[in-house]
Backbone as XML, in Angstrom:
<?xml version="1.0"?>
<chain id="A" units="angstrom">
  <residue number="1" name="MET">
    <atom name="N" x="1.126" y="-1.201" z="-0.212"/>
    <atom name="CA" x="-0.008" y="-0.082" z="-0.114"/>
    <atom name="C" x="0.887" y="1.207" z="-0.167"/>
  </residue>
  <residue number="2" name="SER">
    <atom name="N" x="1.925" y="1.254" z="0.876"/>
    <atom name="CA" x="3.115" y="2.403" z="0.707"/>
    <atom name="C" x="3.371" y="2.613" z="-0.505"/>
  </residue>
  <residue number="3" name="ALA">
    <atom name="N" x="3.606" y="1.518" z="-1.389"/>
    <atom name="CA" x="4.322" y="1.787" z="-2.396"/>
    <atom name="C" x="3.437" y="2.391" z="-3.656"/>
  </residue>
  <residue number="4" name="VAL">
    <atom name="N" x="1.938" y="2.141" z="-3.221"/>
    <atom name="CA" x="0.769" y="2.589" z="-4.431"/>
    <atom name="C" x="0.411" y="4.133" z="-4.121"/>
  </residue>
  <residue number="5" name="LYS">
    <atom name="N" x="0.827" y="4.484" z="-2.728"/>
    <atom name="CA" x="0.615" y="6.029" z="-2.168"/>
    <atom name="C" x="2.028" y="6.860" z="-2.779"/>
  </residue>
  <residue number="6" name="HIS">
    <atom name="N" x="3.202" y="6.211" z="-2.602"/>
    <atom name="CA" x="4.265" y="6.872" z="-2.969"/>
    <atom name="C" x="4.217" y="7.199" z="-4.576"/>
  </residue>
  <residue number="7" name="PHE">
    <atom name="N" x="3.552" y="6.069" z="-5.544"/>
    <atom name="CA" x="3.485" y="6.109" z="-6.917"/>
    <atom name="C" x="2.527" y="7.107" z="-7.374"/>
  </residue>
  <residue number="8" name="LEU">
    <atom name="N" x="1.549" y="7.380" z="-6.625"/>
    <atom name="CA" x="0.324" y="8.289" z="-6.722"/>
    <atom name="C" x="0.653" y="9.623" z="-6.363"/>
  </residue>
  <residue number="9" name="GLY">
    <atom name="N" x="1.462" y="9.825" z="-5.055"/>
    <atom name="CA" x="2.068" y="11.205" z="-4.875"/>
    <atom name="C" x="2.985" y="11.725" z="-5.898"/>
  </residue>
  <residue number="10" name="SER">
    <atom name="N" x="3.704" y="10.876" z="-6.510"/>
    <atom name="CA" x="4.891" y="11.174" z="-7.554"/>
    <atom name="C" x="4.240" y="11.567" z="-8.749"/>
  </residue>
  <residue number="11" name="ILE">
    <atom name="N" x="2.843" y="10.920" z="-9.026"/>
    <atom name="CA" x="2.488" y="11.395" z="-10.588"/>
    <atom name="C" x="1.662" y="12.923" z="-10.236"/>
  </residue>
  <residue number="12" name="LEU">
    <atom name="N" x="1.008" y="12.891" z="-8.671"/>
    <atom name="CA" x="0.261" y="14.245" z="-8.754"/>
    <atom name="C" x="1.285" y="15.378" z="-8.653"/>
  </residue>
  <residue number="13" name="ALA">
    <atom name="N" x="2.634" y="15.100" z="-8.270"/>
    <atom name="CA" x="3.725" y="16.230" z="-8.113"/>
    <atom name="C" x="4.110" y="16.299" z="-9.393"/>
  </residue>
  <residue number="14" name="ILE">
    <atom name="N" x="4.372" y="15.338" z="-10.261"/>
    <atom name="CA" x="4.821" y="15.529" z="-11.890"/>
    <atom name="C" x="3.613" y="16.470" z="-12.346"/>
  </residue>
  <residue number="15" name="PHE">
    <atom name="N" x="2.239" y="16.012" z="-12.106"/>
    <atom name="CA" x="1.017" y="16.604" z="-13.100"/>
    <atom name="C" x="1.056" y="18.283" z="-12.500"/>
  </residue>
  <residue number="16" name="PHE">
    <atom name="N" x="1.307" y="18.388" z="-11.105"/>
    <atom name="CA" x="1.262" y="20.210" z="-10.877"/>
    <atom name="C" x="2.532" y="20.561" z="-11.266"/>
  </residue>
  <residue number="17" name="PHE">
    <atom name="N" x="3.525" y="20.210" z="-11.517"/>
    <atom name="CA" x="4.904" y="20.612" z="-12.253"/>
    <atom name="C" x="4.618" y="21.184" z="-13.746"/>
  </residue>
  <residue number="18" name="LEU">
    <atom name="N" x="4.017" y="20.121" z="-14.286"/>
    <atom name="CA" x="3.185" y="20.305" z="-15.668"/>
    <atom name="C" x="2.497" y="21.547" z="-15.934"/>
  </residue>
  <residue number="19" name="LEU">
    <atom name="N" x="1.616" y="21.588" z="-15.176"/>
    <atom name="CA" x="0.698" y="22.694" z="-14.893"/>
    <atom name="C" x="1.038" y="23.962" z="-14.595"/>
  </residue>
  <residue number="20" name="LEU">
    <atom name="N" x="1.949" y="23.871" z="-13.742"/>
    <atom name="CA" x="2.768" y="24.989" z="-13.573"/>
    <atom name="C" x="3.643" y="25.855" z="-14.539"/>
  </residue>
  <residue number="21" name="LEU">
    <atom name="N" x="4.074" y="24.633" z="-15.386"/>
    <atom name="CA" x="5.102" y="24.982" z="-16.572"/>
    <atom name="C" x="4.168" y="25.789" z="-17.820"/>
  </residue>
  <residue number="22" name="VAL">
    <atom name="N" x="2.832" y="25.231" z="-17.782"/>
    <atom name="CA" x="2.006" y="25.736" z="-18.768"/>
    <atom name="C" x="1.395" y="27.144" z="-18.506"/>
  </residue>
  <residue number="23" name="VAL">
    <atom name="N" x="1.112" y="27.176" z="-17.437"/>
    <atom name="CA" x="0.745" y="28.798" z="-16.296"/>
    <atom name="C" x="1.882" y="29.624" z="-16.930"/>
  </residue>
  <residue number="24" name="ILE">
    <atom name="N" x="3.275" y="29.264" z="-16.347"/>
    <atom name="CA" x="4.261" y="30.128" z="-16.637"/>
    <atom name="C" x="4.429" y="30.550" z="-17.923"/>
  </residue>
  <residue number="25" name="ARG">
    <atom name="N" x="4.424" y="29.458" z="-18.768"/>
    <atom name="CA" x="4.583" y="29.498" z="-20.056"/>
    <atom name="C" x="3.641" y="30.689" z="-21.108"/>
  </residue>
  <residue number="26" name="GLU">
    <atom name="N" x="2.472" y="30.598" z="-20.491"/>
    <atom name="CA" x="1.404" y="31.427" z="-21.108"/>
    <atom name="C" x="1.340" y="32.896" z="-20.115"/>
  </residue>
  <residue number="27" name="HIS">
    <atom name="N" x="1.899" y="32.950" z="-19.198"/>
    <atom name="CA" x="2.094" y="34.365" z="-18.643"/>
    <atom name="C" x="3.097" y="35.209" z="-18.531"/>
  </residue>
  <residue number="28" name="ILE">
    <atom name="N" x="4.212" y="34.531" z="-19.288"/>
    <atom name="CA" x="5.021" y="35.206" z="-19.656"/>
    <atom name="C" x="5.127" y="36.427" z="-20.840"/>
  </residue>
  <residue number="29" name="PRO">
    <atom name="N" x="4.552" y="35.388" z="-21.969"/>
    <atom name="CA" x="4.324" y="36.531" z="-23.215"/>
    <atom name="C" x="2.936" y="37.644" z="-22.752"/>
  </residue>
  <residue number="30" name="GLY">
    <atom name="N" x="2.225" y="37.002" z="-22.171"/>
    <atom name="CA" x="1.207" y="38.075" z="-21.675"/>
    <atom name="C" x="1.700" y="39.356" z="-20.927"/>
  </residue>
  <residue number="31" name="LYS">
    <atom name="N" x="2.391" y="39.008" z="-19.919"/>
    <atom name="CA" x="3.131" y="40.094" z="-19.236"/>
    <atom name="C" x="4.007" y="41.055" z="-20.037"/>
  </residue>
  <residue number="32" name="ARG">
    <atom name="N" x="4.656" y="40.633" z="-20.833"/>
    <atom name="CA" x="5.506" y="41.527" z="-21.718"/>
    <atom name="C" x="4.645" y="42.083" z="-22.900"/>
  </residue>
  <residue number="33" name="ASN">
    <atom name="N" x="3.546" y="41.566" z="-23.404"/>
    <atom name="CA" x="2.637" y="42.400" z="-24.041"/>
    <atom name="C" x="2.104" y="43.561" z="-23.226"/>
  </residue>
  <residue number="34" name="GLN">
    <atom name="N" x="1.654" y="43.160" z="-21.972"/>
    <atom name="CA" x="1.028" y="44.181" z="-21.516"/>
    <atom name="C" x="1.785" y="45.365" z="-21.082"/>
  </residue>
  <residue number="35" name="ARG">
    <atom name="N" x="3.121" y="45.315" z="-20.511"/>
    <atom name="CA" x="4.167" y="46.093" z="-20.498"/>
    <atom name="C" x="4.409" y="46.756" z="-21.261"/>
  </residue>
  <residue number="36" name="ASN">
    <atom name="N" x="4.596" y="46.222" z="-22.934"/>
    <atom name="CA" x="4.690" y="46.809" z="-24.181"/>
    <atom name="C" x="3.752" y="47.954" z="-24.199"/>
  </residue>
  <residue number="37" name="SER">
    <atom name="N" x="2.290" y="47.405" z="-23.878"/>
    <atom name="CA" x="1.045" y="48.276" z="-24.600"/>
    <atom name="C" x="1.248" y="49.435" z="-23.682"/>
  </residue>
  <residue number="38" name="TYR">
    <atom name="N" x="1.807" y="49.687" z="-22.526"/>
    <atom name="CA" x="1.847" y="50.831" z="-22.167"/>
    <atom name="C" x="2.849" y="52.033" z="-23.152"/>
  </residue>
  <residue number="39" name="GLU">
    <atom name="N" x="3.372" y="51.297" z="-23.862"/>
    <atom name="CA" x="4.466" y="52.417" z="-24.573"/>
    <atom name="C" x="3.613" y="53.074" z="-25.948"/>
  </residue>
  <residue number="40" name="VAL">
    <atom name="N" x="2.622" y="52.371" z="-26.420"/>
    <atom name="CA" x="1.864" y="52.451" z="-27.427"/>
    <atom name="C" x="1.186" y="53.580" z="-26.648"/>
  </residue>
  <residue number="41" name="ARG">
    <atom name="N" x="0.743" y="54.990" z="-27.870"/>
    <atom name="CA" x="-0.025" y="55.819" z="-27.394"/>
    <atom name="C" x="-0.841" y="56.120" z="-28.604"/>
  </residue>
  <residue number="42" name="ALA">
    <atom name="N" x="-1.957" y="56.651" z="-28.539"/>
    <atom name="CA" x="-2.967" y="57.057" z="-29.826"/>
    <atom name="C" x="-2.131" y="57.807" z="-30.469"/>
  </residue>
  <residue number="43" name="GLY">
    <atom name="N" x="-2.397" y="58.208" z="-31.701"/>
    <atom name="CA" x="-1.783" y="59.111" z="-32.487"/>
    <atom name="C" x="-0.535" y="58.599" z="-33.080"/>
  </residue>
  <residue number="44" name="MET">
    <atom name="N" x="0.110" y="57.551" z="-32.521"/>
    <atom name="CA" x="1.274" y="56.915" z="-33.100"/>
    <atom name="C" x="0.873" y="56.277" z="-34.622"/>
  </residue>
  <residue number="45" name="SER">
    <atom name="N" x="2.021" y="55.818" z="-35.425"/>
    <atom name="CA" x="1.545" y="55.436" z="-36.574"/>
    <atom name="C" x="1.350" y="53.730" z="-36.117"/>
  </residue>
  <residue number="46" name="LYS">
    <atom name="N" x="1.123" y="52.797" z="-37.437"/>
    <atom name="CA" x="0.667" y="51.692" z="-37.074"/>
    <atom name="C" x="1.987" y="50.960" z="-37.096"/>
  </residue>
  <residue number="47" name="GLN">
    <atom name="N" x="2.979" y="51.317" z="-37.772"/>
    <atom name="CA" x="4.705" y="50.818" z="-37.768"/>
    <atom name="C" x="5.067" y="51.087" z="-36.536"/>
  </residue>
  <residue number="48" name="GLN">
    <atom name="N" x="4.954" y="51.962" z="-35.908"/>
    <atom name="CA" x="5.518" y="52.577" z="-34.842"/>
    <atom name="C" x="5.075" y="51.589" z="-33.340"/>
  </residue>
  <residue number="49" name="ALA">
    <atom name="N" x="3.691" y="51.249" z="-33.807"/>
    <atom name="CA" x="3.211" y="50.241" z="-32.626"/>
    <atom name="C" x="3.800" y="48.936" z="-32.803"/>
  </residue>
  <residue number="50" name="LEU">
    <atom name="N" x="3.670" y="48.700" z="-34.233"/>
    <atom name="CA" x="4.100" y="46.894" z="-34.361"/>
    <atom name="C" x="5.556" y="47.059" z="-33.853"/>
  </residue>
  <residue number="51" name="GLN">
    <atom name="N" x="6.547" y="47.819" z="-33.923"/>
    <atom name="CA" x="8.069" y="47.968" z="-33.580"/>
    <atom name="C" x="7.967" y="47.557" z="-32.145"/>
  </residue>
  <residue number="52" name="ILE">
    <atom name="N" x="7.062" y="48.343" z="-31.220"/>
    <atom name="CA" x="6.979" y="47.996" z="-29.777"/>
    <atom name="C" x="6.376" y="46.669" z="-29.659"/>
  </residue>
  <residue number="53" name="MET">
    <atom name="N" x="5.258" y="46.629" z="-30.166"/>
    <atom name="CA" x="4.336" y="45.348" z="-29.527"/>
    <atom name="C" x="4.662" y="44.022" z="-30.382"/>
  </residue>
  <residue number="54" name="GLY">
    <atom name="N" x="5.513" y="44.042" z="-31.674"/>
    <atom name="CA" x="5.797" y="43.086" z="-32.364"/>
    <atom name="C" x="4.407" y="42.611" z="-33.224"/>
  </residue>
  <residue number="55" name="PRO">
    <atom name="N" x="4.472" y="41.017" z="-33.634"/>
    <atom name="CA" x="3.336" y="41.087" z="-34.727"/>
    <atom name="C" x="2.227" y="40.470" z="-33.778"/>
  </residue>
  <residue number="56" name="PRO">
    <atom name="N" x="0.773" y="40.603" z="-34.047"/>
    <atom name="CA" x="-0.176" y="40.456" z="-33.281"/>
    <atom name="C" x="-0.309" y="38.890" z="-33.363"/>
  </residue>
  <residue number="57" name="ALA">
    <atom name="N" x="-1.182" y="38.571" z="-32.411"/>
    <atom name="CA" x="-1.519" y="37.200" z="-32.460"/>
    <atom name="C" x="-2.890" y="36.901" z="-33.641"/>
  </residue>
  <residue number="58" name="ARG">
    <atom name="N" x="-3.690" y="38.202" z="-33.747"/>
    <atom name="CA" x="-4.526" y="37.882" z="-34.779"/>
    <atom name="C" x="-4.757" y="39.481" z="-35.189"/>
  </residue>
  <residue number="59" name="ARG">
    <atom name="N" x="-5.704" y="39.554" z="-36.206"/>
    <atom name="CA" x="-5.968" y="41.178" z="-36.659"/>
    <atom name="C" x="-7.662" y="40.785" z="-36.838"/>
  </residue>
  <residue number="60" name="ILE">
    <atom name="N" x="-8.196" y="41.886" z="-36.383"/>
    <atom name="CA" x="-9.674" y="42.270" z="-36.628"/>
    <atom name="C" x="-10.143" y="43.216" z="-37.569"/>
  </residue>
  <residue number="61" name="SER">
    <atom name="N" x="-11.079" y="43.184" z="-38.205"/>
    <atom name="CA" x="-11.336" y="44.562" z="-39.417"/>
    <atom name="C" x="-12.586" y="44.023" z="-39.566"/>
  </residue>
  <residue number="62" name="SER">
    <atom name="N" x="-13.789" y="45.338" z="-39.773"/>
    <atom name="CA" x="-14.673" y="45.147" z="-39.937"/>
    <atom name="C" x="-15.243" y="46.449" z="-40.787"/>
  </residue>
  <residue number="63" name="ALA">
    <atom name="N" x="-16.257" y="46.237" z="-41.816"/>
    <atom name="CA" x="-16.424" y="47.389" z="-42.665"/>
    <atom name="C" x="-17.213" y="48.456" z="-41.870"/>
  </residue>
  <residue number="64" name="THR">
    <atom name="N" x="-17.773" y="48.300" z="-40.310"/>
    <atom name="CA" x="-18.324" y="49.455" z="-39.876"/>
    <atom name="C" x="-17.539" y="49.704" z="-38.733"/>
  </residue>
  <residue number="65" name="THR">
    <atom name="N" x="-16.145" y="49.271" z="-38.253"/>
    <atom name="CA" x="-15.311" y="49.822" z="-37.248"/>
    <atom name="C" x="-13.659" y="49.433" z="-37.897"/>
  </residue>
  <residue number="66" name="ASP">
    <atom name="N" x="-13.119" y="50.261" z="-37.281"/>
    <atom name="CA" x="-11.362" y="50.442" z="-37.542"/>
    <atom name="C" x="-10.956" y="48.987" z="-37.103"/>
  </residue>
  <residue number="67" name="SER">
    <atom name="N" x="-10.098" y="48.771" z="-37.708"/>
    <atom name="CA" x="-9.309" y="47.458" z="-37.188"/>
    <atom name="C" x="-8.542" y="47.333" z="-36.128"/>
  </residue>
  <residue number="68" name="ALA">
    <atom name="N" x="-8.404" y="46.132" z="-35.737"/>
    <atom name="CA" x="-7.326" y="46.240" z="-34.242"/>
    <atom name="C" x="-6.366" y="45.054" z="-34.475"/>
  </residue>
  <residue number="69" name="TYR">
    <atom name="N" x="-5.531" y="45.079" z="-33.813"/>
    <atom name="CA" x="-4.376" y="43.921" z="-33.177"/>
    <atom name="C" x="-4.698" y="43.412" z="-32.045"/>
  </residue>
  <residue number="70" name="VAL">
    <atom name="N" x="-4.834" y="42.205" z="-32.050"/>
    <atom name="CA" x="-4.929" y="41.653" z="-30.570"/>
    <atom name="C" x="-3.678" y="40.655" z="-30.125"/>
  </residue>
  <residue number="71" name="TYR">
    <atom name="N" x="-3.234" y="41.009" z="-28.873"/>
    <atom name="CA" x="-2.154" y="40.346" z="-28.469"/>
    <atom name="C" x="-2.752" y="39.322" z="-27.459"/>
  </residue>
  <residue number="72" name="LYS">
    <atom name="N" x="-1.937" y="38.360" z="-27.270"/>
    <atom name="CA" x="-1.946" y="37.220" z="-26.135"/>
    <atom name="C" x="-1.549" y="38.241" z="-24.688"/>
  </residue>
  <residue number="73" name="ALA">
    <atom name="N" x="-2.941" y="37.853" z="-23.773"/>
    <atom name="CA" x="-2.826" y="38.566" z="-22.380"/>
    <atom name="C" x="-2.395" y="37.459" z="-21.501"/>
  </residue>
  <residue number="74" name="SER">
    <atom name="N" x="-2.152" y="37.747" z="-20.208"/>
    <atom name="CA" x="-1.757" y="36.989" z="-19.251"/>
    <atom name="C" x="-2.809" y="35.843" z="-19.034"/>
  </residue>
  <residue number="75" name="PRO">
    <atom name="N" x="-2.954" y="34.927" z="-18.373"/>
    <atom name="CA" x="-4.129" y="34.049" z="-18.112"/>
    <atom name="C" x="-4.679" y="34.701" z="-16.890"/>
  </residue>
  <residue number="76" name="ALA">
    <atom name="N" x="-4.404" y="35.805" z="-16.097"/>
    <atom name="CA" x="-5.267" y="36.347" z="-15.241"/>
    <atom name="C" x="-5.798" y="37.565" z="-15.593"/>
  </residue>
  <residue number="77" name="ALA">
    <atom name="N" x="-5.411" y="38.006" z="-16.697"/>
    <atom name="CA" x="-6.323" y="39.451" z="-17.127"/>
    <atom name="C" x="-7.550" y="39.041" z="-17.635"/>
  </residue>
  <residue number="78" name="SER">
    <atom name="N" x="-8.630" y="39.910" z="-17.278"/>
    <atom name="CA" x="-9.836" y="39.879" z="-17.439"/>
    <atom name="C" x="-10.276" y="40.364" z="-19.105"/>
  </residue>
  <residue number="79" name="ASP">
    <atom name="N" x="-9.383" y="41.192" z="-19.826"/>
    <atom name="CA" x="-9.888" y="41.608" z="-21.028"/>
    <atom name="C" x="-8.055" y="41.045" z="-22.017"/>
  </residue>
  <residue number="80" name="ASN">
    <atom name="N" x="-8.529" y="41.370" z="-23.403"/>
    <atom name="CA" x="-7.529" y="41.082" z="-24.101"/>
    <atom name="C" x="-6.734" y="42.351" z="-24.377"/>
  </residue>
  <residue number="81" name="ILE">
    <atom name="N" x="-5.360" y="42.244" z="-24.835"/>
    <atom name="CA" x="-4.717" y="43.343" z="-25.162"/>
    <atom name="C" x="-4.865" y="43.757" z="-26.449"/>
  </residue>
  <residue number="82" name="TYR">
    <atom name="N" x="-5.173" y="44.717" z="-27.083"/>
    <atom name="CA" x="-5.562" y="45.251" z="-28.221"/>
    <atom name="C" x="-5.132" y="46.587" z="-28.552"/>
  </residue>
  <residue number="83" name="VAL">
    <atom name="N" x="-4.907" y="46.842" z="-29.911"/>
    <atom name="CA" x="-4.223" y="48.176" z="-30.397"/>
    <atom name="C" x="-5.306" y="48.433" z="-31.520"/>
  </residue>
  <residue number="84" name="GLY">
    <atom name="N" x="-6.066" y="49.725" z="-31.322"/>
    <atom name="CA" x="-7.082" y="49.993" z="-32.368"/>
    <atom name="C" x="-6.392" y="50.883" z="-33.325"/>
  </residue>
  <residue number="85" name="ILE">
    <atom name="N" x="-7.059" y="50.655" z="-34.732"/>
    <atom name="CA" x="-6.145" y="51.265" z="-35.617"/>
    <atom name="C" x="-7.085" y="52.042" z="-36.701"/>
  </residue>
  <residue number="86" name="GLY">
    <atom name="N" x="-7.035" y="53.220" z="-36.704"/>
    <atom name="CA" x="-7.758" y="53.814" z="-37.695"/>
    <atom name="C" x="-7.691" y="53.785" z="-39.115"/>
  </residue>
  <residue number="87" name="ALA">
    <atom name="N" x="-8.899" y="54.582" z="-39.937"/>
    <atom name="CA" x="-8.345" y="54.189" z="-41.204"/>
    <atom name="C" x="-7.247" y="54.941" z="-41.886"/>
  </residue>
  <residue number="88" name="ASP">
    <atom name="N" x="-6.679" y="55.831" z="-41.244"/>
    <atom name="CA" x="-5.676" y="56.779" z="-41.776"/>
    <atom name="C" x="-4.304" y="55.695" z="-41.088"/>
  </residue>
  <residue number="89" name="GLY">
    <atom name="N" x="-4.550" y="54.819" z="-40.519"/>
    <atom name="CA" x="-3.477" y="53.746" z="-40.245"/>
    <atom name="C" x="-2.567" y="54.423" z="-38.838"/>
  </residue>
  <residue number="90" name="THR">
    <atom name="N" x="-3.242" y="55.166" z="-38.308"/>
    <atom name="CA" x="-2.988" y="55.756" z="-36.708"/>
    <atom name="C" x="-3.401" y="54.937" z="-35.586"/>
  </residue>
  <residue number="91" name="ILE">
    <atom name="N" x="-2.850" y="54.979" z="-34.514"/>
    <atom name="CA" x="-3.157" y="54.172" z="-33.159"/>
    <atom name="C" x="-4.297" y="55.120" z="-32.895"/>
  </residue>
  <residue number="92" name="THR">
    <atom name="N" x="-5.412" y="54.637" z="-32.550"/>
    <atom name="CA" x="-6.922" y="55.251" z="-31.831"/>
    <atom name="C" x="-7.229" y="55.020" z="-30.430"/>
  </residue>
  <residue number="93" name="SER">
    <atom name="N" x="-6.759" y="53.626" z="-30.242"/>
    <atom name="CA" x="-7.084" y="53.464" z="-28.799"/>
    <atom name="C" x="-6.149" y="51.945" z="-28.464"/>
  </residue>
  <residue number="94" name="VAL">
    <atom name="N" x="-6.054" y="52.232" z="-27.223"/>
    <atom name="CA" x="-5.146" y="50.920" z="-26.527"/>
    <atom name="C" x="-5.669" y="49.952" z="-25.418"/>
  </residue>
  <residue number="95" name="SER">
    <atom name="N" x="-6.018" y="48.801" z="-25.287"/>
    <atom name="CA" x="-6.371" y="48.297" z="-24.242"/>
    <atom name="C" x="-5.251" y="47.393" z="-23.674"/>
  </residue>
  <residue number="96" name="HIS">
    <atom name="N" x="-4.935" y="47.508" z="-22.399"/>
    <atom name="CA" x="-3.939" y="46.913" z="-21.679"/>
    <atom name="C" x="-4.211" y="45.359" z="-21.308"/>
  </residue>
  <residue number="97" name="GLY">
    <atom name="N" x="-5.129" y="45.129" z="-21.099"/>
    <atom name="CA" x="-5.849" y="43.647" z="-20.610"/>
    <atom name="C" x="-5.916" y="43.392" z="-19.190"/>
  </residue>
  <residue number="98" name="GLU">
    <atom name="N" x="-6.363" y="44.635" z="-18.440"/>
    <atom name="CA" x="-6.060" y="44.512" z="-17.035"/>
    <atom name="C" x="-7.493" y="43.809" z="-16.688"/>
  </residue>
</chain>
């Protein structure tokens, strides 16, 4: 019985370690994106914002609204990180993913 408990304890420890690795792996790019998003300001050009933020995870565009670049946020964030881009190619808004 002791060997079974030891084995199950080891499996549980490995599971939590792998879970921790997954959370940390998702957290680091999200925190970096959030930190970089504070350097982006409305009125900047799209090229300046891309130099700061890097390539987006996805791009959203619509005929009725401006386009936006969406970036990976930290798993604890309640909102996405996005950079809104106007029709003239300038930044109109920034969401920091808080």
